[in-house]
C-alpha positions as CSV (number, residue, x, y, z in Angstrom):
1,X,1.5,3.4,-13.2
2,X,-2.2,4.8,-13.5
3,X,-4.1,5.9,-17.4
4,X,-3.9,8.4,-19.6
5,X,-6.9,8.5,-19.8
6,X,-9.6,9.9,-17.4
7,X,-11.6,7.7,-15.4
8,X,-15.1,8.7,-13.6
9,X,-14.6,10.6,-10.5
10,X,-16.8,12.0,-8.6
11,X,-15.5,14.7,-5.9
12,X,-17.3,15.4,-2.6
13,X,-20.6,13.5,-1.8
14,X,-23.7,15.6,-1.8
15,X,-23.6,17.9,1.4
16,X,-20.1,17.8,2.0
17,X,-19.1,20.8,3.1
18,X,-15.8,21.1,0.5
19,X,-14.0,23.7,3.3
20,X,-13.4,20.0,5.6
21,X,-11.2,17.5,4.9
22,X,-12.5,14.6,3.0
23,X,-12.4,11.0,3.5
24,X,-11.6,8.2,1.2
25,X,-10.5,5.3,3.5
26,X,-12.3,5.3,6.1
27,X,-15.8,5.0,6.6
28,X,-16.2,6.9,9.8
29,X,-13.5,10.1,9.8
30,X,-10.7,10.0,12.3
31,X,-10.6,12.1,15.0
32,X,-8.6,14.6,13.0
33,X,-8.6,19.1,13.1
34,X,-11.8,19.9,11.4
35,X,-9.4,22.2,8.0
36,X,-8.2,19.6,6.2
37,X,-3.6,20.4,6.3
38,X,-2.8,22.6,3.4
39,X,-1.1,20.3,1.0
40,X,2.3,20.6,0.1
41,X,3.4,21.4,-3.6
42,X,4.9,18.1,-4.7
43,X,8.9,18.0,-4.9
44,X,11.6,17.3,-7.3
45,X,14.0,14.9,-5.0
46,X,12.0,13.0,-2.5
47,X,14.0,11.3,0.4
48,X,17.2,13.7,-0.5
49,X,16.5,10.4,-3.7
50,X,14.3,10.0,-6.3
51,X,15.0,13.3,-8.7
52,X,11.4,13.1,-10.6
53,X,12.7,13.9,-13.9
54,X,9.0,13.4,-16.3
55,X,5.3,12.2,-16.1
56,X,4.5,9.1,-17.6
57,X,1.0,9.0,-16.6
58,X,-2.0,10.5,-15.0
59,X,-5.3,9.5,-14.1
60,X,-8.2,9.5,-11.7
61,X,-6.4,9.4,-8.5
62,X,-2.7,8.9,-9.1
63,X,0.3,10.6,-10.9
64,X,3.6,8.5,-11.9
65,X,6.9,9.9,-13.4
66,X,10.2,8.4,-14.0
67,X,12.6,9.2,-11.4
68,X,16.4,8.3,-11.6
69,X,17.5,7.1,-8.0
70,X,20.3,8.4,-6.6
71,X,21.4,5.1,-4.1
72,X,21.3,2.5,-7.0
73,X,23.2,5.0,-9.4
74,X,25.8,5.2,-6.3
75,X,26.4,2.1,-6.6
76,X,26.9,1.3,-10.2
77,X,23.7,0.3,-11.6
78,X,23.6,-0.1,-14.9
79,X,19.8,1.2,-15.0
80,X,19.0,3.7,-12.4
81,X,15.8,4.6,-13.4
82,X,12.3,3.1,-11.1
83,X,9.1,4.7,-11.1
84,X,7.3,6.7,-8.8
85,X,3.4,6.6,-7.9
86,X,1.8,9.4,-6.2
87,X,-2.0,10.7,-5.6
88,X,-2.4,13.7,-7.5
89,X,-3.3,16.7,-5.8
90,X,-6.9,17.2,-6.0
91,X,-6.8,13.3,-3.9
92,X,-3.7,14.5,-1.5
93,X,-5.1,16.6,-0.2
94,X,-7.7,14.3,0.9
95,X,-6.0,13.3,4.7
96,X,-6.5,9.9,4.5
97,X,-4.6,10.4,1.0
98,X,-1.0,8.3,1.9
99,X,-3.1,4.9,3.9
100,X,-4.5,4.6,0.9
101,X,-1.2,4.4,-1.3
102,X,-0.3,2.0,1.7
103,X,-2.7,0.5,1.0
104,X,-2.7,-0.9,-2.6
105,X,1.5,-1.3,-1.7
106,X,0.4,-3.8,1.2
107,X,-2.2,-5.8,-2.3
108,X,0.0,-5.9,-3.9
109,X,3.6,-5.9,-3.1
110,X,3.9,-10.3,-2.0
111,X,2.8,-10.3,-5.7
112,X,5.4,-12.2,-7.7
113,X,5.1,-13.1,-11.1
114,X,7.1,-12.6,-14.3
115,X,3.5,-10.6,-15.9
116,X,2.7,-8.2,-12.5
117,X,4.3,-5.1,-12.2
118,X,7.0,-5.0,-9.3
119,X,6.5,-3.2,-6.4
120,X,9.7,-1.9,-4.7
121,X,9.3,0.3,-1.0
122,X,6.7,2.7,-0.7
123,X,8.0,5.9,2.4
124,X,6.7,9.2,2.8
125,X,8.7,12.4,1.6
126,X,10.2,14.2,4.7
127,X,9.6,17.7,3.7
128,X,5.8,17.3,2.1
129,X,4.8,14.5,4.0
130,X,4.0,13.0,0.0
131,X,3.5,9.4,0.7
132,X,4.9,7.5,-2.5
133,X,5.2,4.5,-4.6
134,X,8.8,3.3,-5.8
135,X,8.2,0.5,-9.1
136,X,9.8,-1.0,-11.7
137,X,9.7,1.7,-14.8
138,X,7.9,-0.3,-17.1
139,X,8.5,0.4,-20.9
140,X,6.2,-0.3,-23.8
141,X,3.3,-0.1,-25.9
142,X,0.4,-0.1,-23.8
143,X,-2.2,-2.6,-24.4
144,X,-4.6,0.2,-25.9
145,X,-2.2,1.2,-28.5
146,X,-1.3,-2.4,-29.8
147,X,-5.2,-2.2,-30.4
148,X,-5.3,0.8,-32.1
149,X,-2.3,-0.5,-34.4
150,X,-4.5,-4.4,-34.9
151,X,-8.4,-2.5,-36.0
152,X,-8.6,-6.3,-37.1
153,X,-7.6,-8.0,-34.8
154,X,-3.7,-9.7,-32.9
155,X,-3.4,-12.3,-35.2
156,X,-4.1,-16.1,-33.5
157,X,-0.5,-16.6,-33.6
158,X,0.5,-13.2,-31.5
159,X,-2.5,-13.0,-29.6
160,X,-2.9,-17.2,-27.4
161,X,0.9,-15.9,-25.8
162,X,-0.3,-13.0,-24.9
163,X,-3.8,-14.0,-24.0
164,X,-2.0,-16.3,-22.0
165,X,0.6,-14.4,-20.3
166,X,-2.5,-11.6,-19.0
167,X,-4.5,-15.1,-17.6
168,X,-1.6,-15.7,-15.8
169,X,-1.3,-12.5,-13.8
170,X,-4.8,-12.6,-13.3
171,X,-5.1,-16.1,-12.4
172,X,-1.7,-15.9,-9.5
173,X,-3.5,-12.7,-8.1
174,X,-7.0,-14.3,-7.2
175,X,-5.0,-17.0,-6.2
176,X,-3.0,-14.9,-3.4
177,X,-7.1,-13.2,-2.7
178,X,-6.4,-9.8,-4.9
179,X,-9.1,-8.8,-7.7
180,X,-7.3,-6.0,-9.5
181,X,-10.9,-4.2,-10.0
182,X,-9.4,-1.8,-13.0
183,X,-9.0,-4.1,-15.8
184,X,-8.8,-2.3,-19.2
185,X,-5.8,-2.1,-22.5
186,X,-4.1,0.9,-20.6
187,X,-3.0,-1.3,-17.6
188,X,-1.7,-4.0,-19.6
189,X,2.1,-2.8,-20.7
190,X,3.9,-5.2,-23.3
191,X,6.9,-4.4,-23.6
192,X,10.6,-6.0,-23.8
193,X,10.3,-8.5,-20.9
194,X,7.4,-9.1,-22.1
195,X,3.4,-8.5,-20.6
196,X,2.8,-6.4,-17.1
197,X,-0.4,-5.7,-15.6
198,X,0.0,-2.6,-13.2
199,X,-2.1,0.2,-11.6
200,X,-3.4,-1.8,-8.2
201,X,-4.7,1.6,-6.8
202,X,-8.4,-0.1,-7.2
203,X,-7.8,-3.1,-5.8
204,X,-9.4,-4.9,-2.8
205,X,-8.2,-8.5,-0.7
206,X,-10.1,-10.8,0.7
207,X,-7.0,-12.2,2.3
208,X,-7.7,-12.1,6.2
209,X,-4.4,-11.0,7.4
210,X,-5.3,-7.1,4.9
211,X,-9.2,-7.0,6.5
212,X,-7.6,-4.5,8.6
213,X,-6.0,-2.1,5.5
214,X,-7.7,1.2,4.5
215,X,-10.5,0.5,1.9
216,X,-11.6,2.7,-0.6
217,X,-15.0,3.8,0.3
218,X,-17.0,3.0,-3.0
219,X,-19.9,5.0,-2.1
220,X,-18.0,7.9,-1.8
221,X,-15.5,8.2,-5.2
222,X,-16.6,6.0,-8.3
223,X,-13.5,5.9,-10.0
224,X,-14.3,3.1,-12.4
225,X,-14.2,3.1,-16.5
226,X,-17.3,2.2,-17.8
227,X,-17.0,-0.2,-20.8
228,X,-14.9,-2.2,-18.7
229,X,-16.7,-2.2,-15.5
230,X,-19.1,-5.0,-14.9
231,X,-22.8,-4.5,-14.7
232,X,-22.7,-5.1,-10.3
233,X,-19.7,-2.3,-10.2
234,X,-21.7,0.2,-12.1
235,X,-24.9,-1.0,-9.9
236,X,-22.6,-0.7,-6.2
237,X,-21.5,-4.3,-5.6
238,X,-18.5,-5.1,-4.3
239,X,-15.5,-5.7,-6.5
240,X,-14.9,-9.4,-7.1
241,X,-13.4,-12.4,-9.5
242,X,-16.1,-12.3,-11.2
243,X,-16.2,-8.8,-12.3
244,X,-12.2,-9.0,-13.3
245,X,-13.2,-12.1,-15.9
246,X,-15.7,-9.2,-17.6
247,X,-13.5,-6.6,-17.8
248,X,-10.3,-9.2,-18.8
249,X,-13.3,-11.1,-21.4
250,X,-13.2,-7.5,-23.4
251,X,-9.7,-6.9,-23.7
252,X,-9.4,-10.4,-24.9
253,X,-12.2,-9.7,-27.0
254,X,-10.7,-6.4,-28.2
255,X,-6.9,-8.1,-28.8
256,X,-9.3,-10.6,-31.5
257,X,-10.9,-8.4,-33.4
258,X,-10.2,-5.2,-33.3
259,X,-13.5,-3.5,-31.5
260,X,-14.9,-4.1,-28.3
261,X,-17.5,-6.4,-27.6
262,X,-19.7,-3.7,-26.6
263,X,-19.0,-1.0,-28.9
264,X,-17.0,0.5,-25.9
265,X,-20.7,1.3,-24.1
266,X,-21.1,0.3,-20.7
267,X,-22.3,-2.6,-19.4
268,X,-26.2,-1.4,-18.3
269,X,-26.7,0.4,-21.6
270,X,-25.2,-2.8,-23.5
271,X,-27.9,-4.3,-20.5
272,X,-30.5,-2.7,-21.9
273,X,-30.1,-2.8,-25.9
274,X,-29.4,-6.7,-25.7
275,X,-25.4,-6.2,-27.3
276,X,-24.5,-9.4,-25.2
277,X,-27.6,-11.3,-27.6
278,X,-25.7,-10.4,-30.9
279,X,-22.0,-11.2,-30.2
280,X,-20.5,-13.3,-32.7
281,X,-16.9,-14.7,-32.1
282,X,-14.0,-12.3,-33.1
283,X,-12.1,-14.1,-36.5
284,X,-8.7,-13.3,-35.2
285,X,-10.4,-16.8,-32.2
286,X,-10.4,-19.9,-32.8
287,X,-13.9,-21.7,-32.2
288,X,-12.6,-23.3,-29.4
289,X,-12.4,-20.0,-27.4
290,X,-15.7,-18.8,-28.2
291,X,-17.8,-21.1,-25.1
292,X,-15.3,-19.8,-22.3
293,X,-14.9,-16.3,-23.8
294,X,-18.6,-15.6,-24.1
295,X,-19.1,-17.2,-20.9
296,X,-16.7,-14.1,-19.1
297,X,-18.3,-11.4,-21.2
298,X,-22.0,-12.4,-19.7
299,X,-23.5,-9.7,-18.3
300,X,-25.8,-11.3,-15.6
301,X,-23.2,-11.6,-13.2
302,X,-25.1,-14.9,-11.9
303,X,-24.0,-16.0,-15.5
304,X,-20.6,-15.6,-15.6
305,X,-20.2,-18.4,-14.3
306,X,-16.3,-19.5,-15.0
307,X,-13.0,-18.6,-13.4
308,X,-9.7,-17.3,-14.7
309,X,-8.1,-20.6,-14.8
310,X,-10.6,-21.7,-17.0
311,X,-10.8,-19.2,-19.1
312,X,-6.9,-19.8,-19.8
313,X,-7.3,-23.7,-20.1
314,X,-9.6,-22.7,-23.0
315,X,-7.3,-20.5,-24.6
316,X,-4.3,-22.9,-23.7
317,X,-5.6,-26.2,-25.4
318,X,-7.5,-23.9,-28.7
319,X,-4.6,-25.7,-30.8
320,X,-4.2,-28.9,-29.7
321,X,-6.8,-32.2,-31.7
322,X,-10.6,-32.1,-30.4
323,X,-9.7,-36.3,-30.0
324,X,-6.2,-35.4,-27.7
325,X,-7.7,-35.1,-24.5
326,X,-8.9,-39.2,-24.4
327,X,-4.7,-39.9,-25.2
328,X,-3.1,-41.1,-22.6
329,X,0.7,-42.2,-22.0
330,X,0.5,-45.8,-23.1
331,X,2.8,-47.3,-20.3
332,X,4.1,-51.1,-21.1
333,X,3.3,-54.2,-18.6
334,X,4.5,-55.3,-15.8
335,X,7.2,-57.8,-16.7
336,X,6.0,-61.4,-15.0
337,X,7.5,-62.6,-12.4
């Protein structure tokens, strides 16, 4: 699911003729006609199965709808509703829009974790030729709403399980070779079924099996959310596990203190103003967690030497007495022969 916030989007590359097709997934344009195919309007029913009922969210590149699944309803599913993700009209007109959406599906379909959104299927609607992803319909509150309702931060008893769920989701994606690329509060949903990480529209993978997938050409479109994008991304670098950790650390800091660590400035602005030198431990965060979180918040990517698993360890052991790591289970000596 995409969020309601407007990401910074740049359209056509300099010198590009708006009457010609725009490609965001391929470095070199495929051999196709030089005029874009007129965009068919999004139908109310996709493939005569999914009836779009209401808009859930709109982002820079895509839109998500709540849809009634006629097949689920036919076989008596008590919850016949799913979420449907499509490219929004401004990007659906691009000749490679369906390829980009399929790439997102292919990157994330193998992520099976209780705190990562479940994707069901990718398909193309016959009449309109609009690609779409069907997935779990998330109901709850995005973390940006939680943060807004807790201006003093979330107490540790609630923060710790929430933080561990977030970190578990990111550890899982990184282990499977996927980098989310757009971690922020509005892409984390807290509901009755726990926390879910969603919207992998800017994700990338270092898995050799997925290298043939179309990839977003980031020099043609900038969709980073400034307050959560690591410095290297804003300077044209590739997304990485380290850039995910920077964004995640910003979210954790916000949850613990109610305020963004760099006052929602971009990493470039924070670097210029040297805001990292004035960071202090949020009031609801145990001091034992602060050294690890502080490393993850480093603006300089070279100094950001920490993994999601290491950050998770710091948050999971915060309640343990300092001397407990020296304790070992006692075992009786073997009986003498």
